[in-house]
N, C-alpha and C positions, 0 to 999 in steps of 0.2 A: 504494498498499500503505500502510497506514495505523497508528501506533505500537504497537494497539492488537495488529494481524496479526505486523508485524511481532515483537515479542514472544514468541508463540505459536509463531516458529517457531524461535527463537532456545534458547526449553524444548526444543520437543522435538529439536532441532539434539543438545541436550547428553539429552535422553532415550537418545536411538541410540546416542549415545556410552559412555555410562555402562551400558548394556547391553550393546557390542562389545569393552567393558575388561570386565565380567566384574562388574562394582561396584550399590549400588542407588542408584536416584538419590532424590537426597532435594534436592526444592525451595525456592531461599532468602526464606527471605518478609522482603520489602523493610521495614528500617525508614522506623516513622511515624514525623520529629519537626516536635514542635509549635515553630512558629517562633515563639510568641508568648511560649514560658513566659520567666519571668527569667534561668534559667539559661543556655538559648541562646545569649538575647537577649546574656546578659556575655559567652561568647565571642569571639559576633559582635564586639563593643566591644574587645575584647583583639585581637583577631585583627588589626582594620582597626585600631586603635593603634601594632600594633608596624607594621605596612602604615606609617601613616604616618610615623613616628620615625625611619625606612631616609631616607625622601627631609627631613630637617632637619636631617641628618648632613651631614660636607663630601662629599662623593663624591671630591674632586679627593682629599683628605687621603690618604682612602684605596683609592684606585686609584696612591696616589703609594707608599703601604707596603706595597701589594700587586707592584709591582713591584718595591720594595727586594729584600722578601725572594728575588724567584724571580731574580734576580741578585744576590740571591749566591749563590743556590744552585745557578748558571751560576757562578758562580768559584771553590765549592767541588768541584764535578763536573771543573770543567778541570785544579783545586790540588792532585788524585787522579790524573789522567793527564799519567803524562811519555812525550813525545812515539818517547822512544828505546824505552821497549816496544811503542810500539804496533808486528805486524805490518804493512808496506806492501808487503810485498814482493807476500804473500799479494791476488792478483784479487778472490777471494772475498772479506776481510775490508773490512766497511766503517768498523769506525772512525776511522777517519785520516777517511772523509767528514765522519762526522757530525763533529768535532770541531770542525771547520774551518765545518760550519754554525750549528754554535753561536758561537765566539769574530765571524764574520758578524753574526752577532743583537745580538752583545752591541754592536755601536756606539748602535745602534738605541733598546736600552730604553735607556746612559746619555744619549742623549738628547732623551725620551724623558721622565727621570726628572728632569734636570735644566726642562727645565719644567716639569713639573707640582708639583715641588716648591716652585717661584720663585712658582707662580698661587698655588697652593694658601695659600702665607706661613708653609713647612717651608722653605724654601731662601731666605737672602740674596744680591737681585739683586749682580753682582760689578762694582758701576756701580762705579769710578778716585772718589777725592774731587773731584777735578779735575772729570767733566762733569756731577758736578750740582751745578757755580758754572753763575751766572744767565749767559748770553752775551756780559754786557757786562764782566763779572770777567774773566772771560778776554780777554778783547781789552785790558784795561785792563794786567795783568802784560805781553804782551808793549815795552811802552815801561817797563817800571819797568828 
């Protein structure tokens, strides 16, 4: 089946559906776009430049900030819910299970945040000053 035949079948189906629903079928005219017009080319260039700018951004930093927002939302949610107020006697209540899922995922997000923050340069490394000294200086300290 060619594309032209397929389009004819689609148009026929649209007419039948419109007829059954009591509506008048108005075929849609395809808008012909002149791809060599200056307006089209300018809009195309603007869209492509916008896409390119996303590749030039620091994606790791953006991911860090996004995860940080989610961690704050999780913390706010857990702070708003008191475990004393949860109905744990009702077997149909799943609120405790949902809270448990949130706090179990919190440690994974915290580890990811730390690693992403260090990789992107947002967070400083927690290395102690002694670890950053050369090996020879560390040995020499023992003799003093």
